[in-house]
C-alpha positions in Angstrom: -103.5 -45.6 21.7 -99.8 -45.8 22.8 -100.1 -49.7 22.8 -101.3 -49.7 19.2 -98.6 -47.3 18.1 -95.9 -49.3 19.8 -97.3 -52.5 18.4 -97.3 -51.0 14.9 -93.8 -49.9 15.2 -92.7 -53.4 16.3 -94.4 -55.0 13.3 -92.9 -52.5 10.9 -89.5 -52.9 12.4 -89.8 -56.7 12.1 -90.7 -56.5 8.5 -87.9 -54.1 7.8 -85.1 -55.9 9.6 -86.1 -59.5 9.9 -87.7 -60.5 6.6 -85.5 -61.6 3.7 -87.3 -61.6 0.4 -88.0 -65.0 -1.2 -86.3 -65.9 -4.4 -89.6 -65.6 -6.2 -90.1 -62.1 -4.9 -86.6 -61.0 -6.0 -87.0 -62.5 -9.5 -90.5 -60.9 -9.9 -89.1 -57.5 -9.0 -86.0 -57.8 -11.2 -88.2 -59.0 -14.1 -90.5 -56.0 -13.7 -87.5 -53.6 -13.6 -85.9 -55.4 -16.6 -89.1 -55.2 -18.7 -89.2 -51.3 -18.2 -85.7 -51.0 -19.6 -85.9 -53.7 -22.3 -83.4 -56.0 -20.6 -83.3 -59.6 -19.4 -82.4 -60.8 -15.9 -79.0 -62.0 -14.8 -79.6 -64.1 -11.6 -76.4 -64.7 -9.5 -76.6 -67.3 -6.9 -74.1 -66.5 -4.2 -73.1 -66.9 -0.5 -71.3 -64.7 2.0 -68.4 -67.2 2.2 -67.8 -67.4 -1.6 -64.7 -65.6 -2.6 -65.3 -66.0 -6.3 -68.7 -64.5 -5.7 -67.2 -61.4 -4.1 -64.7 -61.2 -7.0 -67.5 -61.3 -9.6 -69.4 -58.6 -7.7 -66.3 -56.4 -7.5 -65.9 -56.8 -11.3 -69.5 -55.8 -11.8 -69.5 -52.8 -9.4 -66.0 -51.3 -9.9 -65.0 -51.7 -13.5 -66.2 -50.1 -16.7 -66.6 -53.5 -18.3 -68.7 -54.7 -15.3 -70.9 -51.7 -15.7 -71.4 -52.7 -19.4 -72.8 -56.0 -18.1 -75.0 -54.3 -15.5 -76.3 -51.8 -18.1 -77.2 -54.7 -20.4 -78.9 -56.9 -17.8 -80.9 -56.4 -14.7 -78.8 -58.1 -12.0 -80.3 -59.8 -9.0 -78.5 -61.8 -6.3 -80.1 -64.8 -4.6 -78.4 -66.1 -1.4 -78.0 -69.8 -1.0 -75.9 -72.4 0.7 -74.9 -70.4 3.8 -73.0 -72.4 6.4 -72.9 -69.9 9.4 -76.2 -70.0 11.3 -76.2 -66.1 11.4 -75.7 -65.9 7.7 -78.4 -68.7 7.1 -81.0 -66.0 7.9 -79.9 -64.2 4.8 -80.7 -67.1 2.5 -83.6 -66.3 0.1 -86.5 -68.9 0.6 -86.7 -71.0 -2.5 -83.3 -70.0 -3.8 -81.7 -73.5 -3.8 -84.8 -75.0 -5.5 -84.7 -72.3 -8.2 -80.9 -72.8 -8.6 -81.6 -76.5 -9.2 -84.5 -75.7 -11.5 -82.2 -73.5 -13.7 -79.6 -76.3 -14.0 -77.4 -75.5 -11.1 -77.7 -78.6 -8.9 -74.3 -79.3 -7.5 -72.8 -76.6 -9.6 -71.0 -74.5 -7.0 -71.0 -70.8 -6.6 -71.4 -68.4 -8.2 -73.9 -70.0 -10.5 -75.6 -67.7 -12.9 -78.6 -67.8 -15.2 -80.0 -65.3 -17.6 -83.9 -65.2 -17.7 -86.3 -63.7 -20.2 -87.8 -60.8 -18.4 -91.2 -61.3 -20.0 -91.6 -65.1 -19.8 -89.3 -65.9 -16.9 -87.8 -68.7 -19.0 -84.1 -69.5 -18.8 -82.2 -68.3 -21.9 -78.8 -69.6 -20.8 -76.9 -70.5 -17.6 -73.2 -70.8 -16.5 -73.0 -74.5 -17.2 -70.8 -75.5 -20.2 -69.0 -78.6 -21.3 -65.3 -78.1 -21.7 -63.5 -79.4 -24.9 -62.7 -83.0 -24.6 -65.0 -83.6 -21.6 -68.5 -85.2 -21.4 -69.7 -83.7 -18.2 -70.9 -80.0 -17.9 -69.2 -77.7 -15.4 -70.0 -74.4 -13.9 -68.3 -71.3 -15.3 -68.5 -69.6 -11.8 -66.2 -66.6 -11.9 -65.1 -66.5 -15.6 -61.3 -66.7 -15.2 -60.2 -69.5 -17.5 -60.3 -69.1 -21.3 -63.1 -71.5 -21.7 -65.1 -69.9 -18.9 -64.5 -66.5 -20.4 -65.7 -67.7 -23.8 -68.8 -69.3 -22.2 -69.6 -66.1 -20.3 -69.3 -64.1 -23.5 -71.7 -66.6 -25.1 -74.1 -66.1 -22.3 -74.0 -62.3 -22.8 -74.5 -62.7 -26.6 -77.6 -64.9 -26.1 -79.2 -63.0 -23.2 -77.9 -59.4 -23.1 -79.2 -58.1 -26.6 -78.6 -54.5 -25.5 -74.9 -54.9 -25.2 -73.1 -54.1 -28.5 -70.5 -56.4 -29.9 -67.8 -53.9 -29.4 -68.7 -53.7 -25.7 -68.8 -57.5 -25.4 -65.3 -57.5 -26.8 -64.2 -55.0 -24.0 -65.8 -57.2 -21.4 -64.0 -60.3 -22.8 -60.7 -58.4 -23.1 -60.9 -57.3 -19.4 -61.6 -60.7 -18.1 -58.7 -62.2 -20.2 -56.3 -59.4 -19.0 -57.4 -59.8 -15.3 -57.7 -63.6 -15.2 -56.5 -65.1 -11.9 -53.1 -66.7 -12.1 
């Protein structure tokens, strides 16, 4: 009996501490949660070494304007492109393939996409074509005027629960706090 109990604890501990959810599992859970609250899903592809990713997360977590975004979308993070072997274990299986499928091949991080919670189809992503250019680029952290404008467009398309006045607040905060 002791052997079975010890074995069970080892299996449970292994599942709790060693298993990183796959990107498919993360998206599925986020979609279920989003459907319950009438939202869509904002998928943020990120890595531990990505300073712009941390900056975007800080915006979402510590500002009233970031909370507007989080209240309008179900936010889920997918870890990709880790370099450090220890951090590599935190990557979500299938994450890079999903990023590419959503238009983020060679886009850099953070890469974002808004998915319809019911169908799983992409509504929009963080790729845009700057004025005077022919090649699309990734918004990443929206810090430049064109990036902020594109992020605002993303929210207008995919975050229907966010009111226009609140979108204006998000936009104004990003403009006022743009990196120099």
